[in-house]
C-alpha positions as CSV (number, residue, x, y, z in Angstrom):
1,M,0.2,-0.1,0.0
2,I,1.3,3.5,-1.0
3,R,1.5,5.8,1.9
4,E,-0.8,9.4,0.9
5,P,0.2,12.5,3.3
6,M,-1.8,13.3,5.6
7,Y,-1.2,17.2,5.8
8,D,0.1,19.9,3.6
9,N,4.0,19.4,5.7
10,D,3.9,15.7,5.8
11,I,6.3,13.6,3.9
12,A,5.4,12.6,0.6
13,T,7.4,8.8,-0.4
14,K,8.9,8.6,-3.8
15,E,6.1,6.1,-4.9
16,Y,3.2,8.4,-3.9
17,V,4.7,11.4,-6.4
18,D,5.5,8.6,-8.6
19,Q,1.8,7.5,-9.5
20,K,0.6,11.0,-8.8
21,L,2.7,12.4,-11.6
22,K,2.0,9.7,-13.8
23,S,-2.0,9.7,-13.5
24,E,-1.8,13.4,-14.3
25,V,0.5,13.3,-17.4
26,D,-1.7,9.7,-18.7
27,T,-4.7,12.3,-18.7
28,S,-3.3,14.9,-20.3
29,L,-0.6,13.1,-23.1
30,T,-3.4,10.1,-23.8
31,N,-1.6,8.4,-27.3
32,Y,1.0,11.5,-27.2
33,S,4.2,11.6,-28.8
34,K,6.9,13.9,-28.8
35,N,10.2,14.0,-31.4
36,W,13.1,15.9,-29.0
37,G,16.0,17.5,-31.3
38,T,17.8,18.5,-28.2
39,T,19.1,16.1,-25.3
40,P,15.0,15.3,-23.8
41,V,14.0,16.1,-20.6
42,P,11.7,14.3,-18.6
43,P,9.1,13.7,-18.7
44,Y,9.4,11.6,-21.9
45,H,6.9,8.4,-23.0
46,V,7.7,5.2,-24.7
47,N,7.6,5.9,-28.6
48,D,8.8,10.0,-28.8
49,T,11.6,10.2,-30.4
50,W,14.8,11.8,-30.5
51,T,17.6,13.1,-33.3
52,S,20.7,14.0,-32.8
53,N,23.9,13.9,-34.8
54,G,22.4,12.8,-38.0
55,E,20.9,9.4,-35.5
56,I,17.7,8.9,-34.3
57,Y,16.7,7.2,-31.0
58,V,13.3,5.8,-29.5
59,C,12.1,6.0,-26.0
60,I,11.7,2.7,-24.4
61,Q,11.2,3.5,-21.4
62,E,9.4,6.5,-20.2
63,R,11.1,8.9,-17.1
64,L,8.6,11.4,-15.4
65,I,10.4,12.9,-13.1
66,C,14.4,13.2,-12.5
67,E,17.0,12.9,-15.0
68,F,17.9,12.0,-18.2
69,N,18.8,8.7,-19.0
70,T,20.8,6.9,-22.1
71,L,19.3,3.6,-21.3
72,D,15.5,4.9,-21.6
73,W,16.8,5.4,-25.5
74,K,17.5,3.1,-28.2
75,K,18.9,3.7,-31.6
76,V,16.8,2.9,-34.5
77,I,18.5,5.1,-37.6
78,D,22.2,5.3,-38.3
79,T,23.9,7.0,-41.0
80,T,24.5,3.9,-43.0
81,V,21.1,3.8,-43.3
82,Y,21.1,7.2,-43.9
83,D,23.2,6.6,-46.8
84,E,21.5,4.2,-48.4
85,Y,18.9,6.5,-48.1
86,I,20.8,9.2,-50.3
87,A,21.8,6.8,-52.7
88,N,18.6,5.6,-53.4
89,T,17.3,9.4,-53.7
90,F,19.6,10.5,-56.4
91,K,19.7,7.1,-58.0
92,I,17.2,7.7,-60.8
93,T,18.4,11.2,-61.0
94,T,22.0,10.0,-61.8
95,N,20.4,7.8,-64.6
96,M,18.5,10.4,-65.7
97,L,21.8,12.9,-66.2
98,A,23.0,10.6,-68.3
99,I,21.3,11.5,-71.2
100,Q,20.9,14.8,-70.8
101,T,21.5,17.1,-74.1
102,D,22.6,20.4,-71.9
103,D,24.2,18.2,-68.8
104,K,21.7,19.5,-66.4
105,I,17.9,18.8,-65.1
106,E,15.9,21.9,-63.8
107,T,13.2,21.3,-61.4
108,Y,10.1,24.0,-61.1
109,V,8.1,24.5,-58.0
110,Q,5.0,26.2,-59.2
111,N,1.4,26.1,-59.7
112,D,1.5,26.8,-63.9
113,D,2.8,24.7,-66.4
114,P,6.9,25.2,-67.1
115,S,6.5,23.7,-70.2
116,V,4.7,26.2,-72.5
117,T,7.3,28.2,-73.6
118,W,9.0,25.1,-75.3
119,V,7.8,25.6,-78.4
120,T,10.5,23.1,-80.5
121,N,11.3,19.9,-80.4
122,L,14.7,20.9,-80.0
123,D,13.5,22.6,-76.9
124,K,11.7,20.0,-75.4
125,D,14.3,17.0,-75.7
126,K,16.4,19.4,-73.9
127,H,13.9,19.6,-70.9
128,V,13.4,15.4,-71.1
129,Y,13.5,14.6,-67.3
130,D,12.9,17.9,-66.2
131,C,10.6,17.6,-62.5
132,W,8.0,19.5,-61.7
133,R,6.0,20.0,-58.4
134,K,2.9,22.1,-57.7
135,S,3.3,24.5,-55.0
136,T,-0.2,24.7,-53.6
137,T,-1.3,21.1,-53.5
138,N,0.5,18.1,-51.8
139,S,4.1,15.7,-52.8
140,T,1.7,13.5,-54.9
141,D,1.3,16.4,-57.6
142,E,4.8,15.7,-59.3
143,F,5.9,15.0,-62.5
144,V,8.8,14.4,-64.5
145,Y,9.2,15.8,-68.4
146,Q,9.3,12.6,-70.7
147,K,9.2,11.4,-74.7
148,I,5.7,9.9,-74.5
149,H,5.9,8.4,-78.5
150,T,8.7,8.1,-81.2
151,N,6.6,8.6,-84.4
152,P,5.2,10.9,-84.7
153,V,7.1,12.7,-81.9
154,S,5.1,13.9,-78.3
155,Y,6.3,15.1,-75.6
156,G,4.3,15.7,-72.0
157,W,4.3,15.4,-68.1
158,V,4.4,12.1,-66.7
159,Q,3.2,11.9,-62.3
160,Q,6.0,9.9,-60.9
161,K,7.4,10.4,-57.4
162,V,10.1,12.6,-56.7
163,S,12.2,13.3,-53.9
164,A,11.9,16.6,-52.2
165,D,16.1,17.1,-52.3
166,L,15.6,17.8,-56.0
167,F,12.9,21.0,-55.5
168,D,14.0,24.1,-54.2
169,F,11.3,25.3,-52.0
170,S,12.3,29.3,-51.4
171,D,12.9,29.6,-55.1
172,G,11.6,27.4,-56.6
173,Y,13.8,26.9,-59.6
174,K,16.9,24.5,-59.1
175,C,19.5,22.9,-61.5
176,I,20.8,19.3,-61.3
177,Y,24.4,19.3,-63.3
178,K,26.3,16.3,-64.5
179,S,29.4,18.5,-65.7
180,I,31.1,21.6,-64.6
181,P,28.4,24.1,-63.9
182,S,29.5,28.2,-65.3
183,V,25.9,30.3,-64.4
184,Y,24.9,28.5,-61.0
185,N,22.1,29.3,-58.0
186,V,22.6,28.4,-54.1
187,H,20.5,24.9,-53.2
188,D,21.9,23.8,-57.0
189,L,23.7,20.0,-57.0
190,W,26.0,18.7,-59.2
191,L,26.6,15.0,-59.6
192,I,31.0,15.3,-59.8
193,E,31.8,13.9,-63.1
194,D,34.6,11.5,-64.3
195,N,37.7,12.9,-65.6
196,I,37.7,16.2,-63.8
197,D,40.7,17.9,-63.2
198,A,41.9,17.5,-59.6
199,S,42.3,21.3,-59.1
200,S,38.9,21.9,-59.8
201,L,37.1,19.5,-57.2
202,P,35.6,20.8,-54.2
203,N,37.0,19.9,-51.0
204,G,36.7,16.2,-50.1
205,C,35.1,15.3,-53.5
206,V,35.8,12.7,-56.0
207,S,34.0,10.9,-59.0
208,G,30.2,10.3,-58.4
209,T,30.1,12.6,-55.3
210,W,27.1,14.8,-55.1
211,V,27.5,18.0,-53.8
212,V,25.3,21.3,-53.4
213,C,26.0,25.1,-54.1
214,K,26.2,27.1,-51.4
215,T,27.1,31.0,-53.2
216,S,25.3,31.7,-56.3
217,N,28.0,32.8,-58.8
218,T,28.5,33.9,-62.9
219,T,31.4,32.1,-63.2
220,Y,33.1,28.3,-61.7
221,N,34.6,28.4,-58.5
222,K,35.1,25.2,-57.0
223,S,34.9,27.2,-53.1
224,D,31.0,27.7,-54.1
225,W,30.1,24.0,-53.8
226,T,30.4,21.4,-50.8
227,V,29.7,17.7,-50.4
228,Y,25.7,17.3,-49.8
229,A,25.3,17.2,-46.2
230,N,24.3,13.9,-44.5
231,D,21.7,15.0,-41.7
232,L,18.9,13.0,-41.8
233,T,16.1,14.7,-40.1
234,M,12.6,14.1,-39.2
235,D,11.0,16.3,-41.6
236,K,12.3,13.8,-44.4
237,I,11.2,11.0,-42.7
238,E,7.7,12.2,-42.2
239,E,7.7,13.0,-46.6
240,H,7.5,9.0,-46.4
241,F,5.8,8.1,-43.8
242,Y,2.4,8.7,-41.9
243,T,3.1,9.5,-38.5
244,K,0.2,8.6,-35.6
245,T,-1.4,11.8,-35.4
246,E,-2.0,11.9,-39.1
247,V,-3.5,9.1,-39.4
248,D,-5.3,9.8,-36.5
249,N,-6.3,13.3,-38.1
250,T,-7.1,11.7,-41.2
251,V,-9.9,8.8,-39.8
252,T,-11.2,12.1,-37.8
253,T,-11.9,13.8,-41.0
254,L,-13.4,10.8,-42.8
255,N,-15.4,10.5,-39.9
256,N,-16.9,14.1,-40.0
257,T,-17.4,13.6,-43.6
258,I,-19.4,10.4,-43.3
259,N,-21.4,12.5,-40.7
260,A,-21.8,15.4,-42.7
261,G,-23.3,13.2,-45.3
262,L,-25.7,11.8,-43.2
263,I,-27.3,14.9,-42.4
264,S,-27.3,16.8,-45.5
265,T,-29.3,13.4,-46.8
266,K,-31.5,13.3,-43.8
267,N,-31.7,17.5,-44.7
268,S,-32.7,16.5,-48.1
269,V,-35.3,13.3,-47.1
270,L,-37.1,16.1,-45.1
271,Q,-37.3,19.0,-47.4
272,E,-38.8,16.7,-50.1
273,V,-41.5,15.5,-48.0
274,S,-42.1,19.2,-46.9
275,S,-42.3,19.8,-50.8
276,I,-44.8,17.2,-51.1
277,Y,-46.9,18.3,-48.2
278,T,-46.8,22.1,-49.5
279,T,-48.1,21.7,-53.1
280,Q,-51.9,21.6,-52.1
281,E,-51.2,25.0,-50.6
282,V,-49.6,26.0,-53.9
283,T,-52.2,25.1,-56.3
284,N,-54.9,27.1,-54.5
285,S,-52.4,29.8,-54.5
286,I,-52.0,29.4,-58.4
287,I,-56.0,29.2,-58.8
288,H,-56.4,32.2,-57.5
289,D,-53.9,33.9,-59.2
290,I,-56.2,32.7,-62.3
291,N,-59.1,34.1,-61.1
292,D,-57.7,37.6,-60.6
293,Q,-56.2,37.3,-63.9
294,N,-59.5,36.8,-65.8
295,V,-61.0,40.1,-64.2
296,V,-57.4,42.0,-65.5
297,I,-58.6,40.3,-69.2
298,G,-61.8,41.7,-69.3
299,T,-60.8,44.6,-68.6
300,V,-58.6,44.2,-71.1
301,V,-60.9,43.7,-73.8
302,D,-63.4,46.6,-72.9
303,T,-60.3,48.7,-73.7
304,Q,-58.9,46.8,-76.8
305,T,-63.1,47.8,-78.1
306,K,-62.9,51.2,-77.7
307,H,-59.4,52.1,-79.1
308,T,-60.9,49.9,-82.3
309,T,-63.7,53.5,-82.3
310,Q,-60.7,55.4,-82.4
311,L,-58.9,54.3,-85.3
312,S,-61.7,53.9,-87.5
313,S,-62.2,57.4,-86.9
314,I,-58.1,58.6,-87.2
315,Q,-58.4,56.8,-90.4
316,T,-60.9,58.9,-91.7
317,D,-58.5,62.1,-90.9
318,L,-55.7,60.6,-92.1
319,G,-57.6,60.1,-95.8
320,G,-58.4,64.8,-95.8
321,I,-54.7,64.7,-94.4
322,T,-53.4,62.4,-97.5
323,S,-55.4,65.1,-100.2
324,Q,-53.8,68.2,-98.5
325,V,-50.3,66.7,-99.0
326,S,-50.8,66.1,-102.7
327,T,-51.7,70.0,-103.0
328,L,-48.9,70.8,-100.9
329,E,-46.4,69.0,-102.9
330,T,-47.6,70.8,-105.7
331,T,-47.0,74.0,-104.5
332,V,-43.6,72.8,-103.6
333,E,-42.9,72.0,-107.3
334,E,-44.0,75.4,-108.5
335,T,-41.7,77.2,-105.8
336,L,-38.6,75.0,-106.3
337,G,-39.3,76.0,-110.2
338,E,-39.3,79.4,-109.3
339,F,-36.4,79.5,-106.7
340,E,-33.7,77.9,-109.6
341,N,-34.8,80.4,-112.6
342,N,-33.6,83.6,-110.1
343,L,-30.5,81.5,-109.0
344,A,-29.5,80.9,-112.4
345,E,-29.5,84.8,-113.2
346,N,-28.3,86.1,-109.8
347,Y,-25.7,83.1,-108.5
348,Y,-22.0,81.6,-110.4
349,T,-22.1,78.2,-110.7
350,K,-19.0,76.4,-109.0
351,S,-17.3,76.1,-112.7
352,E,-17.6,79.6,-113.2
353,T,-16.6,80.3,-109.6
354,N,-13.5,78.4,-110.0
355,T,-12.9,79.8,-113.1
356,T,-12.8,83.4,-111.9
357,I,-11.0,82.7,-108.6
358,G,-8.0,80.9,-110.3
359,S,-7.4,83.0,-112.7
360,I,-7.2,86.1,-109.8
361,I,-4.7,83.4,-107.8
362,E,-2.3,83.5,-111.2
363,Q,-2.4,87.0,-111.5
364,N,-1.1,87.4,-107.8
365,N,1.1,85.1,-108.3
366,N,3.4,86.6,-110.7
367,E,3.5,89.5,-108.5
368,I,4.7,87.5,-105.6
369,E,7.5,85.8,-107.6
370,L,8.5,89.0,-108.8
371,T,8.8,90.3,-105.3
372,I,10.7,87.3,-104.0
373,T,13.0,87.7,-107.2
374,E,13.4,91.3,-105.9
375,Q,13.8,90.2,-102.3
376,V,16.6,87.8,-103.0
377,T,18.3,89.6,-105.6
378,R,18.7,92.0,-102.0
379,I,19.5,89.8,-99.7
380,D,22.7,88.3,-102.3
381,N,23.7,91.9,-102.3
382,D,23.6,92.4,-98.4
383,L,24.9,89.0,-97.6
384,V,28.3,89.8,-99.9
385,D,28.6,92.6,-98.1
386,I,28.2,90.9,-95.1
387,R,30.7,88.7,-95.4
388,T,33.1,91.6,-97.1
389,K,32.7,92.6,-93.4
390,Q,33.3,89.6,-91.6
391,N,36.6,89.1,-93.5
392,Q,37.4,92.2,-92.4
393,L,37.8,91.1,-88.7
394,T,40.3,88.9,-89.5
395,Q,43.5,89.9,-87.7
396,T,46.5,88.3,-88.2
397,S,49.6,89.5,-85.0
398,N,52.5,87.5,-84.8
399,G,51.6,84.8,-86.9
400,L,48.3,83.9,-84.8
401,V,45.2,84.5,-87.0
402,Q,41.9,85.1,-84.6
403,V,38.7,85.3,-86.5
404,V,36.0,86.4,-84.4
405,S,33.1,84.6,-85.0
406,N,30.1,82.3,-83.3
407,T,29.3,85.5,-81.2
408,G,26.7,85.7,-77.9
409,G,23.5,85.4,-78.7
410,N,19.8,84.8,-77.1
411,N,20.6,81.6,-75.3
412,L,19.9,82.6,-71.0
413,L,22.2,79.4,-70.0
414,R,26.0,80.2,-69.8
415,N,28.8,78.2,-70.7
416,S,26.3,75.8,-72.9
417,Y,29.5,75.3,-75.6
418,F,31.1,73.7,-72.6
419,K,34.1,75.0,-73.2
420,E,34.6,77.3,-70.6
421,F,37.0,75.8,-67.6
422,E,38.3,76.9,-64.0
423,N,40.4,74.9,-61.8
424,G,39.8,71.8,-64.1
425,E,35.8,72.3,-63.7
426,L,33.3,73.4,-66.6
427,T,31.8,77.1,-65.3
428,Y,28.3,77.8,-64.4
429,W,27.8,73.9,-64.0
430,F,27.9,72.0,-60.8
431,G,28.1,68.7,-60.0
432,K,29.8,65.3,-61.9
433,H,30.5,66.4,-65.4
434,K,32.8,64.9,-68.2
435,V,32.9,67.1,-71.3
436,V,33.1,64.9,-74.7
437,T,34.1,65.8,-78.7
438,V,30.8,65.0,-81.4
439,D,31.4,66.4,-84.3
440,Y,27.7,66.4,-85.0
441,S,27.1,69.3,-82.5
442,K,27.1,73.2,-83.2
443,S,29.7,73.5,-80.5
444,G,31.4,70.4,-81.3
445,T,31.2,69.2,-77.3
446,A,28.5,67.2,-75.3
447,L,27.8,66.5,-71.9
448,S,28.5,63.0,-71.0
449,L,26.1,62.6,-67.9
450,Q,27.9,60.4,-65.3
451,N,26.1,58.6,-62.4
452,G,24.8,61.8,-60.2
453,K,23.6,65.2,-61.1
454,V,25.0,68.3,-62.6
455,V,23.2,72.0,-62.5
456,Q,22.9,75.3,-63.4
457,R,20.8,77.9,-61.4
458,I,19.9,81.8,-63.5
459,N,18.1,83.9,-62.3
460,L,15.2,85.5,-64.6
461,V,11.9,87.8,-64.6
462,N,9.0,85.7,-64.7
463,G,7.5,84.7,-67.6
464,N,7.6,82.4,-69.8
465,Y,10.4,80.6,-71.5
466,C,10.9,77.5,-73.2
467,F,13.7,75.0,-72.9
468,S,15.3,72.5,-75.5
469,C,18.4,70.4,-76.1
470,K,19.4,67.4,-77.9
471,Y,21.2,63.7,-77.0
472,K,21.5,60.7,-77.7
473,R,21.2,57.4,-75.7
474,L,24.7,55.6,-75.5
475,S,24.0,52.6,-73.1
476,S,19.9,50.4,-73.5
477,I,20.1,49.8,-69.4
478,C,21.1,53.8,-68.2
479,N,18.3,55.8,-66.8
480,S,18.7,59.4,-67.1
481,K,16.2,62.5,-66.7
482,V,15.9,66.5,-67.2
483,I,14.8,68.1,-64.1
484,L,13.2,72.0,-65.0
485,N,12.3,73.5,-61.4
486,N,11.4,70.3,-60.4
487,N,9.4,69.1,-62.9
488,E,11.0,65.7,-64.6
489,Y,11.4,64.5,-67.9
490,I,12.8,61.1,-68.7
491,L,15.3,60.8,-71.6
492,D,14.1,58.4,-73.6
493,G,14.5,56.7,-77.8
494,E,16.8,54.0,-78.8
495,V,20.3,53.8,-78.8
496,D,22.5,55.9,-81.0
497,E,19.3,57.6,-82.2
498,I,19.7,61.5,-82.0
499,C,17.0,63.0,-79.9
500,T,14.8,66.7,-79.0
501,L,13.7,67.6,-75.7
502,T,11.8,70.9,-75.6
503,H,9.7,72.4,-72.9
504,S,8.3,75.6,-72.1
505,I,8.4,77.0,-68.0
506,D,5.5,79.6,-67.0
507,L,8.3,81.1,-64.5
508,T,6.8,82.4,-61.1
509,T,9.7,81.8,-58.8
510,D,12.4,84.4,-60.1
511,S,14.7,81.9,-61.1
512,I,14.8,78.8,-63.3
513,T,17.3,75.7,-62.3
514,I,18.1,73.0,-65.2
515,E,19.5,69.7,-63.3
516,F,20.7,66.8,-66.1
517,E,20.7,63.2,-63.6
518,S,21.7,59.6,-64.9
519,D,22.0,56.7,-62.6
520,M,25.3,55.6,-64.8
521,N,28.5,56.8,-66.2
522,D,28.6,57.3,-69.9
523,G,25.0,56.5,-70.5
524,F,23.8,59.4,-72.8
525,I,25.3,62.4,-74.2
526,L,23.6,65.9,-74.6
527,Y,24.2,69.0,-76.3
528,E,23.1,72.1,-77.1
529,P,20.8,73.0,-74.3
530,M,19.4,76.3,-75.4
531,L,17.1,78.1,-73.0
532,N,15.2,81.7,-74.6
533,D,12.6,83.8,-73.7
534,G,9.2,82.8,-75.2
535,E,7.1,80.0,-75.2
536,L,8.5,78.0,-78.6
537,P,12.2,76.9,-79.0
538,A,14.5,79.0,-80.8
539,L,18.0,77.8,-82.6
540,F,21.0,77.4,-80.8
541,T,23.2,80.2,-79.9
542,Q,25.6,81.1,-77.2
543,N,24.5,83.1,-74.2
544,A,24.8,87.0,-75.1
545,S,27.8,87.8,-72.7
546,E,30.0,84.9,-74.2
547,S,32.1,84.2,-77.2
548,I,33.5,80.9,-78.0
549,S,35.1,79.6,-81.5
550,D,38.3,76.6,-81.6
551,T,41.0,79.8,-81.0
552,V,39.2,82.4,-78.4
553,I,36.7,82.1,-75.2
554,I,35.5,84.9,-73.6
555,G,33.1,84.2,-70.4
556,K,34.2,85.2,-67.2
557,G,37.5,86.2,-69.1
558,I,39.4,85.7,-72.6
559,E,41.5,82.7,-73.1
560,V,43.2,82.1,-76.6
561,T,44.9,78.6,-78.2
562,A,47.7,78.9,-80.2
563,S,48.2,75.1,-81.8
564,N,51.7,76.1,-83.7
565,I,53.6,77.1,-80.3
566,N,51.3,74.4,-78.1
567,T,50.1,77.4,-75.8
568,K,47.1,78.9,-74.6
569,T,46.6,82.1,-72.9
570,S,43.9,83.0,-70.3
571,I,43.2,86.5,-69.3
572,N,40.4,87.5,-66.8
573,A,39.7,89.5,-63.7
574,D,42.5,87.8,-61.4
575,G,45.4,88.6,-64.0
576,M,46.6,86.8,-67.1
577,R,48.5,83.3,-67.4
578,G,50.1,80.8,-70.1
579,R,49.9,77.1,-70.4
580,N,51.7,74.4,-72.2
581,I,48.3,72.7,-73.8
582,Y,49.8,69.2,-73.4
583,T,51.7,69.2,-70.4
584,D,49.5,71.7,-68.9
585,E,52.7,73.3,-67.4
586,L,52.2,77.1,-66.1
587,T,54.7,79.2,-68.6
588,F,54.2,82.5,-67.3
589,Y,51.5,84.7,-65.0
590,Q,51.2,88.0,-64.1
591,T,48.4,88.3,-61.6
592,V,47.6,90.0,-58.2
593,D,50.0,87.5,-56.7
594,G,52.6,89.0,-58.6
595,M,54.8,87.8,-62.2
596,Y,56.5,84.9,-63.4
597,A,58.6,83.9,-66.7
598,K,61.4,82.3,-67.9
599,R,63.4,85.1,-68.8
600,V,62.5,89.0,-68.9
601,E,63.8,92.1,-70.3
602,T,63.8,95.0,-69.6
603,E,66.0,98.3,-68.8
604,S,64.7,99.6,-65.8
605,L,63.4,97.2,-62.6
606,R,62.2,98.7,-59.7
607,S,61.2,97.2,-56.3
608,G,61.0,99.5,-53.9
609,D,63.2,101.9,-53.4
610,L,65.9,99.5,-55.4
611,I,65.7,100.3,-58.9
612,I,68.0,99.1,-61.2
613,S,68.5,100.3,-64.5
614,S,70.5,100.1,-68.2
615,S,71.7,103.5,-69.9
616,N,73.8,103.8,-72.5
617,G,75.3,100.9,-72.1
618,H,76.0,101.1,-68.4
619,N,74.2,99.3,-66.1
620,T,73.2,101.6,-62.4
621,I,71.5,100.1,-58.6
622,T,70.0,102.7,-56.7
623,G,68.2,102.6,-53.3
624,L,70.9,99.9,-51.5
């Protein structure tokens, strides 16, 4: 007999505690088994499972309290069994890979049929033994793509059990290769083939080893692959076997379905009986409705009789109207005749009108042609005079010829020729930029857009303005745009197609900010940017404050390039500088900071009170 405690502070024996715990656990965990992923902690029960380091154990002796004891557990699956499982899992895949024409098997987890895009027999043949598993249904909906018939050739999906190891349930797509892959993704598989160079083998691999991809890549790297892991889990076992819980749930579902069917059948019988007993009541209702309709029909007959009498009267009146219409037709014909006579006397026909108008037009054309001829002659004469005056602007000095041309125009943008630089940066343009040479631009240059923005801001009086520019796409993957006062305009068009962008601006903010933005380097070039007064675009010119040509740049200053002596001289508010155009070496300068030259000749030199002079062959120094 087990002694039970008599009061709260009384000592409970071990036999009493065991009995009490067993009774409570049996009540709450009847027919319950558990799989332990870590070392089990009591209480645990017979038929519980425990997975550790690839080994699977089953509980053979329950323990409700105290500590874990290894004698309570028995190993049921070891790594030897798992190796056999892996071999059987990939046996069919190995045979499939042996005959692949594209050296790989592709697997899909999706609801849509992957084969709809395989059009030709050549495409279909490459996909033989590809595997497909529907993603929203159970694992029995698995298929293998096969050649169904050979004459005529036909292909299709054949339902067949496929191991879950061959599918990627996260991305829905997986490749299984039989030769060294060049492009691959995480979870792809590869059966190491014969005769592969040892230096290309992943670590720990030989011919016939299955390896799995752990890092996606577009070029082969052996470190991206590792031996297929040998960690058998309960998920893999439960994929092929039903647990006790699943069987119990299935039986419960069947019982519920049967009970629901019985209830549905009972309801159908009751409804049928109810319908039979209500038939007499429905019949009486129909008879009542028919009697009501008879009354309505009698009313309709009376109304029809009255309408027939009225119709007869209307037909009599219609005869009189027909007679009046006949008289009216006669009157209309007489009136139409008089109108035609009057029309002929007072109006021109179309033919007569065209003849008269043609004569007038011909006379005016002759006068216009004469006027145009006189204007063309005058313009030709003026053009000769303009060219003469332009030639007079040619200035020759020390062998350097400067032709003053391309003078400023009505462009409100500054440095639209992209030729004026200061300290290596474009003047007036701020941000990432690169200037390139293009022979089809009026300026001979273009702005190659870089990854980022390049911006210019112009202060103007409020009113209507028009911005225009030309551009060309150089890369199909580049995305660029023009932003005018926060309004974005996408640059599109085909690669190497010259396009024009034009947009009017109703200015109310006293300034216009123009931004060119790109998401990569050198994807677009932009040239001949123009901002003019008015709603319509004007021809591309320079800014009114600029004069830029191949040899002269006047913007913030003057820049003169002489190719025959490899020298560029610039003059601005800071002074004058000379540079070698090839080496960028500063050859001389005269600025607020002083003067520098490799050689200076003078008859007199003064520095403070010190005076050095030369006269009549004598040199004198005073002020020491």
